[in-house]
N, C-alpha and C positions, 0 to 999 in steps of 0.2 A: 164381847164383840157387839158392835152397834149395827143391828139389822133394821134398816128403815123399810117400811112398806110403801110401795107405790100406790097410785090411785086404783089399780086393779087388784090390790091385796097381795101381790107377789113381792117377795123380798128382792130389793135391788142389790145387785152384786157390787162390790167395790170397783172403782174405775181402774182402768189399766194403768194410768199414771200413779194412782195410790198404791196399786200392787207393786209397782216398780220402785217408787220413791218414798212411800210413806205419806204422812199428813203434811209435812213441811218440805219446802224446797229451798236450798241455799242459793246464793246469787249466781253461782256458776251454772246450776241447773236451770234457773230462771232464764239466764242468757241463752243457754242452749235451746230450751223449749220454745222460747219466744223469738228465736233467731236474731238476737242482738249480737253484735260482733265481739263484745267483751263484757266483763263484769263492770268495768268503768262506764260503759255505755248504759248499762242498767241503772247504775247509781245516778248518772246524769239525768236519765229519763225520770227517775224517781224524784230527784230534786226539782226538776222542771214540771213535775206533776203530769207527765205525758206517758208514764208507764201504765199499761192497761190493767194492772192489778195492784192492790195495796201491798206494802211491805210492813212487816211487824218485827218488833224487838221483844225478846223474852228475857226475863231476869236471869234465868238459868242457862242461857245460851249467849254466845258472843255473835255479833253480826246481825244482819237483817235476813228475814225469811219471808217467803210467800206461802200461802196455803195452796196445796196441790189442787184442791177442788176449784179454787178461784182461777188458777192458771188454766186448768182444763176447760172451764166455762168460757174463759176469754178466747182460747184457741177455737172452741166450737163456734163461738160468735163470729170470729174472723172467717172461719170456713164457710159460714152461711151467708156472709156479706157479699 
């Protein structure tokens, strides 16, 4: 388990999204969390480079995935705006 220490020396707990989804999100989960109407809309935003998070391909998996921590950070940034 990877326990990172914050600036105050306390261990940071995993995010709620990481607890629920793990480290990677499929496109259905990305669409749901970022409030896109469909997976097709996520794909279109990605191709237009307007999706607020990068998508990744992995040799051992089919399809595209987002990193949960990057989606969570994007959501937090939107909430602060």
